[in-house]
LUMTOR-161141 format. One line per field, with one value per residue: x, y, z of N, C-alpha, C in turn; residue number from 1. Coordinates in Angstrom, 3 decimals, decimal comma. Example, Ala and Ser with C-alpha at 12.3 -4.5 7.8 and 13.67 -1.06 7.14 Angstrom:
<rs>
nX [13,190;12,850]
nY [-5,690;-2,250]
nZ [7,800;7,080]
caX [12,300;13,670]
caY [-4,500;-1,060]
caZ [7,800;7,140]
cX [13,200;12,900]
cY [-3,300;0,030]
cZ [7,800;7,870]
pos [1;2]
</rs>
This chain:
<rs>
nX [1,596;-0,921;-4,241;-5,779;-4,525;-5,048;-7,857;-8,131;-7,055;-8,858;-11,183;-10,448;-10,263;-12,901;-14,219;-13,235;-14,256;-16,987;-17,165;-16,819;-14,243;-11,157;-9,944;-7,312;-4,417;-2,540;0,861;2,045;4,514;4,958;2,950;3,560;5,940;5,420;5,996;4,082;1,886;2,827;3,774;6,040;6,775;5,612;4,452;1,403;-1,059;-3,772;-6,441;-8,719;-10,993;-10,550;-8,283;-5,070;-3,306;-0,068;2,854;5,584;8,919;11,077;13,514;13,970;11,487;9,312;6,056;5,314;3,145;1,648;-1,017;-2,430;-3,965;-5,678;-6,093;-4,345;-3,937;-3,135;-3,785;-5,803;-8,072;-8,583;-10,210;-13,626;-16,036;-17,093;-15,112;-12,915;-13,703;-13,681;-10,925;-9,868;-11,201;-9,961;-7,314;-7,642;-8,486;-6,182;-4,466;-5,711;-5,378;-2,554;-2,027;-3,163;-1,773;1,013;1,442;2,442;4,014;3,086;1,348;2,150;0,706;0,922;0,710;2,342;3,724;5,580;7,868;6,854;4,267;1,563;-1,432;-1,170;-0,999;1,039;1,334;2,597;4,089;5,310;7,886;9,116;11,812;12,667;14,626;14,418;12,694;11,813;11,436;10,404;10,244;11,698;13,468;16,374;18,337;18,073;19,253;21,081;19,633;17,755;17,884;17,556;15,559;13,440;13,224;12,420;9,878;8,415;6,188;7,060;5,528;4,348;3,597;1,758;-0,202;-0,929;-1,948;-4,144;-5,673;-6,274;-7,829;-9,967;-11,123;-11,809;-13,261]
nY [-23,717;-24,494;-26,019;-24,720;-22,239;-21,278;-21,089;-19,108;-16,855;-16,689;-16,099;-13,555;-12,109;-12,320;-10,889;-8,312;-7,951;-7,899;-5,508;-3,817;-3,455;-4,130;-7,520;-8,627;-10,449;-11,699;-12,265;-15,417;-15,753;-13,199;-12,969;-15,123;-14,303;-11,999;-9,862;-8,837;-10,462;-12,816;-12,374;-12,437;-12,498;-10,064;-7,312;-7,239;-4,917;-4,680;-6,379;-7,472;-9,236;-7,848;-6,112;-5,395;-3,890;-3,003;-2,626;-0,834;-1,652;0,626;2,399;5,109;6,177;5,699;4,399;4,394;3,061;0,530;0,030;-2,701;-4,159;-7,212;-8,941;-9,643;-6,979;-4,301;-1,535;1,200;1,565;-0,985;-2,010;-2,402;0,230;0,239;-1,240;0,413;2,487;1,130;0,518;3,093;4,101;2,626;3,552;6,267;5,899;4,806;6,957;8,798;7,453;7,376;10,119;10,721;9,022;9,249;11,937;13,607;16,230;16,322;14,235;11,853;10,452;7,818;6,069;4,082;1,716;1,053;-0,515;-2,742;-4,053;-4,240;-3,415;-1,020;1,262;3,768;5,130;7,680;9,074;12,344;14,593;17,855;17,836;15,402;12,930;13,354;15,487;18,528;16,771;13,769;10,616;8,848;10,324;12,492;12,586;15,196;15,809;14,460;11,878;12,864;11,199;11,369;13,309;11,912;9,744;11,039;12,042;9,881;7,487;4,705;2,418;2,654;1,058;-0,851;0,896;2,175;0,053;-0,685;1,672;1,841;-0,474;0,251;2,313;1,031;-1,298]
nZ [-18,344;-16,078;-15,825;-13,802;-13,684;-16,270;-16,249;-14,372;-15,707;-17,793;-16,381;-15,360;-17,764;-18,643;-16,646;-17,163;-19,769;-19,223;-17,927;-19,959;-20,836;-22,558;-22,645;-20,516;-20,578;-18,165;-17,768;-16,863;-15,538;-14,500;-12,552;-10,834;-9,804;-8,471;-5,853;-4,155;-4,435;-3,395;-0,778;1,969;5,394;6,022;8,019;8,970;9,450;9,250;7,564;4,973;2,800;0,447;0,570;2,137;4,863;5,325;7,340;6,369;6,428;7,236;8,469;8,299;7,949;10,046;10,495;7,882;5,595;3,519;1,363;0,033;-2,729;-2,773;-4,981;-8,013;-9,866;-12,100;-12,336;-11,063;-12,621;-13,444;-11,609;-10,507;-10,051;-7,388;-6,107;-6,436;-4,768;-2,336;-1,886;-1,754;0,457;2,464;2,138;2,883;5,528;6,651;6,298;8,058;10,525;10,709;10,862;13,335;15,164;14,559;14,119;11,886;9,872;7,332;4,956;2,524;-0,319;-2,578;-5,631;-7,531;-8,814;-10,770;-10,430;-9,107;-10,536;-9,275;-7,889;-5,430;-2,673;-1,285;1,898;3,539;6,331;6,757;7,737;8,358;8,853;7,949;6,177;3,350;2,884;1,250;-0,841;-2,633;-0,904;-2,317;-3,649;-3,981;-1,061;1,362;3,712;6,517;8,446;11,209;13,736;16,527;16,799;15,571;17,337;19,657;18,969;18,056;19,125;21,188;20,951;18,459;16,233;17,211;18,214;15,839;14,298;15,939;15,799;13,039;12,783;14,451;12,951;10,550;11,158]
caX [0,517;-1,896;-5,665;-6,238;-4,004;-5,778;-9,212;-8,003;-6,877;-10,128;-12,101;-10,051;-10,638;-14,359;-14,592;-12,931;-15,190;-18,287;-17,083;-16,601;-12,818;-10,525;-9,348;-5,867;-3,817;-1,353;1,858;2,154;5,766;4,812;2,131;4,211;7,073;4,968;6,300;2,890;1,007;3,443;4,547;6,452;7,367;4,970;3,785;0,054;-1,740;-5,213;-6,763;-10,004;-10,934;-10,176;-6,950;-4,379;-2,463;1,172;3,835;6,798;10,105;11,951;13,934;13,896;10,087;8,394;4,664;5,114;2,264;1,274;-2,336;-2,248;-5,150;-5,357;-6,074;-3,291;-4,318;-2,093;-4,234;-7,075;-9,163;-8,870;-11,217;-14,969;-16,201;-17,234;-13,812;-12,088;-14,131;-13,253;-9,499;-9,611;-11,686;-8,896;-6,187;-7,968;-8,507;-4,779;-3,966;-6,259;-4,727;-1,166;-2,043;-3,472;-0,763;2,385;1,420;3,412;3,752;2,438;1,191;2,280;0,012;1,495;0,434;3,253;3,678;6,522;8,761;5,970;2,978;0,441;-2,063;-0,920;-0,838;1,962;0,838;3,887;4,155;6,468;8,250;9,939;13,236;13,019;15,804;14,198;11,748;10,455;11,405;9,823;11,092;12,526;14,329;17,702;18,290;18,359;19,984;21,218;18,463;17,801;17,337;17,147;14,255;12,460;13,051;11,677;8,485;7,755;5,862;7,736;4,553;3,611;3,028;0,565;-1,205;-1,388;-2,794;-5,397;-6,477;-6,773;-8,914;-11,116;-11,734;-12,316;-14,126]
caY [-23,176;-25,536;-25,719;-23,723;-20,949;-20,859;-20,666;-17,832;-15,811;-16,566;-15,374;-12,143;-11,527;-12,226;-9,767;-7,073;-7,831;-7,536;-4,096;-3,036;-3,220;-5,239;-8,508;-8,562;-11,720;-11,448;-13,296;-16,323;-15,470;-11,949;-13,228;-16,033;-13,616;-10,751;-9,847;-8,494;-11,636;-13,886;-11,689;-13,203;-11,694;-8,749;-6,949;-6,872;-4,131;-4,898;-6,924;-8,104;-10,012;-6,981;-5,519;-5,480;-2,753;-3,508;-1,668;-0,916;-1,577;1,701;3,106;6,549;6,592;4,886;4,723;4,208;1,919;0,222;-0,582;-3,615;-4,862;-8,643;-9,549;-9,087;-6,065;-3,273;-0,142;1,503;1,401;-2,409;-2,316;-1,851;1,477;-0,015;-1,696;1,624;3,185;0,350;0,686;4,480;4,227;2,092;4,496;7,443;5,473;4,672;8,336;9,355;6,799;7,851;11,510;10,724;8,318;9,696;13,400;14,147;17,557;16,113;12,842;11,629;9,295;7,528;4,788;4,082;0,388;0,877;-1,624;-3,869;-3,723;-4,819;-2,237;-0,722;2,676;4,113;6,183;7,972;10,263;13,185;15,635;18,857;17,534;14,036;12,827;13,785;16,604;18,381;15,844;12,447;9,710;8,115;11,321;12,748;13,029;16,601;15,936;13,213;11,643;13,347;10,063;11,798;13,964;10,859;8,966;11,854;12,276;8,649;6,634;3,412;1,402;3,240;0,050;-1,375;1,967;2,398;-1,090;-0,573;2,799;1,444;-1,424;0,998;3,078;0,174;-2,428]
caZ [-17,545;-15,771;-16,010;-12,829;-14,106;-17,464;-15,899;-13,671;-16,712;-18,526;-15,488;-15,357;-19,055;-18,671;-15,783;-17,882;-20,882;-18,661;-17,546;-21,169;-21,033;-23,286;-21,746;-20,311;-20,200;-17,357;-17,966;-15,725;-14,825;-13,745;-11,376;-9,897;-9,218;-7,861;-4,422;-3,377;-4,462;-2,607;0,258;3,133;6,451;6,156;9,263;8,549;10,475;9,059;6,246;4,709;1,555;-0,671;0,658;3,413;5,213;5,896;7,808;5,564;7,271;6,767;9,680;8,067;7,892;10,851;10,205;6,444;5,347;2,140;1,218;-1,101;-3,218;-2,678;-6,313;-8,862;-10,943;-12,221;-12,301;-10,406;-13,586;-13,597;-10,600;-10,669;-9,304;-5,947;-5,627;-6,349;-3,560;-1,176;-1,611;-1,343;1,830;3,311;2,056;3,699;6,927;7,067;6,430;9,295;11,659;10,772;11,339;14,760;15,956;14,284;14,095;10,928;9,308;6,030;4,515;1,077;-0,887;-3,889;-6,272;-8,679;-9,423;-11,882;-10,098;-8,794;-11,153;-8,536;-7,310;-4,030;-2,335;-0,222;2,788;4,158;7,193;6,438;8,698;7,676;9,039;7,559;5,314;1,975;2,782;0,736;-1,975;-2,448;-0,121;-3,270;-4,290;-3,434;0,331;1,599;4,976;7,267;9,281;12,587;14,493;17,859;16,657;15,330;18,567;20,616;18,583;17,654;20,273;21,136;20,540;17,335;15,336;17,883;18,242;14,471;13,950;16,685;15,282;11,719;13,035;14,976;11,865;9,470;11,590]
cX [-0,525;-3,322;-6,156;-5,767;-4,779;-7,166;-9,195;-7,887;-8,152;-11,129;-11,752;-10,480;-12,146;-14,840;-14,361;-13,915;-16,551;-18,314;-16,820;-15,148;-12,223;-9,916;-7,837;-5,397;-2,539;-0,381;2,008;3,400;5,636;4,016;2,846;5,405;6,679;5,178;5,090;1,852;1,518;4,329;4,857;7,046;6,787;4,448;2,424;-0,644;-3,249;-5,397;-8,202;-9,879;-10,459;-8,740;-6,353;-3,541;-1,227;2,054;5,103;7,992;11,055;12,305;13,892;12,458;9,183;6,959;4,319;4,294;2,033;-0,093;-2,279;-3,575;-4,799;-5,232;-5,002;-3,909;-3,276;-2,573;-5,563;-8,252;-9,411;-9,936;-12,573;-15,073;-16,306;-15,922;-12,842;-12,424;-13,663;-11,776;-9,196;-10,121;-10,617;-7,694;-6,451;-8,022;-7,081;-4,160;-4,431;-5,554;-3,280;-1,122;-2,271;-2,339;0,626;2,535;2,474;3,055;2,951;2,296;1,398;1,515;0,589;1,059;1,237;3,195;4,613;7,449;7,952;4,591;1,806;-0,146;-1,801;-0,717;0,156;1,334;2,004;3,816;5,438;6,638;9,193;11,427;13,583;14,092;15,626;13,351;12,420;10,351;10,660;10,772;12,006;13,501;15,686;17,574;18,724;19,221;20,188;20,008;18,696;17,159;16,851;15,766;13,164;12,170;12,214;10,208;7,720;7,464;6,533;6,806;3,727;2,943;1,746;-0,543;-1,783;-2,327;-4,149;-6,282;-7,050;-7,958;-10,152;-11,858;-12,440;-13,269;-15,428]
cY [-24,260;-25,078;-24,637;-22,332;-20,419;-20,367;-19,337;-16,686;-15,602;-15,788;-13,894;-11,454;-11,353;-11,069;-8,447;-6,866;-7,368;-6,072;-3,219;-2,698;-4,382;-6,231;-8,334;-9,939;-11,389;-12,597;-14,113;-16,010;-14,218;-12,186;-14,110;-15,375;-12,322;-10,797;-9,486;-9,615;-12,712;-13,299;-12,630;-12,237;-10,296;-8,553;-6,405;-6,164;-4,346;-5,556;-7,407;-8,832;-9,175;-6,475;-5,734;-4,229;-3,330;-2,350;-1,882;-0,733;-0,554;2,546;4,616;7,067;5,670;5,363;4,586;2,937;1,734;-0,453;-1,387;-4,268;-6,342;-9,311;-8,874;-8,296;-4,951;-1,865;0,003;1,267;-0,058;-2,856;-1,768;-0,617;1,232;-0,520;-0,514;2,385;2,459;0,574;2,116;4,749;3,743;3,038;5,704;7,099;5,346;6,057;8,946;8,764;7,266;9,275;11,560;10,128;8,931;11,220;14,008;15,570;17,448;14,616;12,821;10,370;9,068;6,148;4,770;2,745;0,184;-0,307;-2,891;-3,548;-4,496;-3,643;-2,122;0,780;2,804;5,256;6,493;9,230;11,034;14,263;16,603;18,618;16,086;14,066;13,435;15,046;17,842;17,427;14,563;11,590;8,892;9,048;11,435;13,217;14,494;16,810;14,551;13,096;12,125;12,289;10,464;12,448;12,920;10,082;9,736;11,987;11,003;7,789;5,261;2,313;1,858;2,189;-0,552;-0,336;2,217;1,276;-0,996;0,536;2,482;0,492;-0,716;1,724;2,151;-0,932;-1,952]
cZ [-17,330;-15,988;-15,067;-13,224;-15,308;-17,116;-15,148;-14,675;-17,516;-17,679;-15,436;-16,646;-19,154;-17,799;-16,503;-19,039;-20,380;-18,242;-18,762;-21,434;-21,811;-22,303;-21,666;-19,889;-19,440;-17,562;-16,696;-14,902;-13,970;-12,469;-10,360;-9,218;-8,514;-6,354;-3,571;-3,396;-3,501;-1,514;1,413;4,149;6,588;7,573;8,843;9,704;10,434;7,705;6,195;3,375;0,367;-0,611;2,034;3,602;5,881;6,340;6,991;6,498;6,649;7,990;9,530;8,145;8,708;10,614;8,736;6,260;3,856;2,188;-0,076;-1,459;-3,272;-4,044;-7,165;-10,024;-10,957;-11,937;-11,565;-11,354;-13,953;-12,605;-11,009;-9,780;-7,803;-5,343;-5,490;-5,068;-2,298;-0,870;-1,157;0,070;2,806;3,310;2,952;5,188;7,468;7,230;7,754;10,512;11,816;11,310;12,852;15,599;15,796;14,294;13,157;10,509;8,021;5,802;3,008;0,730;-2,272;-4,352;-7,559;-9,414;-10,593;-11,652;-9,829;-9,341;-10,547;-7,768;-5,811;-3,871;-1,191;0,585;3,727;5,032;6,886;7,491;7,997;7,852;8,667;6,473;3,923;1,823;2,199;-0,464;-1,618;-1,615;-1,027;-3,987;-3,618;-1,983;0,458;2,843;5,554;8,177;10,705;13,480;15,885;17,804;16,420;16,601;19,587;20,251;18,225;18,878;20,113;20,626;19,334;16,464;15,924;17,877;16,854;14,030;14,650;16,130;13,907;11,894;13,562;13,855;10,881;9,898;12,181]
pos [1;2;3;4;5;6;7;8;9;10;11;12;13;14;15;16;17;18;19;20;21;22;23;24;25;26;27;28;29;30;31;32;33;34;35;36;37;38;39;40;41;42;43;44;45;46;47;48;49;50;51;52;53;54;55;56;57;58;59;60;61;62;63;64;65;66;67;68;69;70;71;72;73;74;75;76;77;78;79;80;81;82;83;84;85;86;87;88;89;90;91;92;93;94;95;96;97;98;99;100;101;102;103;104;105;106;107;108;109;110;111;112;113;114;115;116;117;118;119;120;121;122;123;124;125;126;127;128;129;130;131;132;133;134;135;136;137;138;139;140;141;142;143;144;145;146;147;148;149;150;151;152;153;154;155;156;157;158;159;160;161;162;163;164;165;166;167;168;169;170;171]
</rs>
């Protein structure tokens, strides 16, 4: 581990100590291999210094977005209160934009991080005839995908419209 890496971990630990939390030393390997820290090929719909909104490539769920905190932290409680409010404001803005552009029957919000322990929220438009409904999108499929129904209800330029609406809400 180089000097820059060490000072980064010391700064993280100092931030946690100042907030009254025990310091956490993140393993160097975990950070250097984090797919959200070193993302490539993302379709970024919006971003600022705190977080970014990306379009998740999933043909079964057009409009599926992920709100990613820019700094490598694992849990919401690793953030200061104002940072928690900032990320949730973005999550709710993305939900609003998806509802307006995609017109789903339901929205699912999820923050798991079991596979990728980097703070991020999934914002997923759901339809009563989607592949997994009413189960989680990660659950057992309930039916074959009704691609024709998706094609009929999904605007061809949904990604552009979604990005524009998110920007309107957040900027």
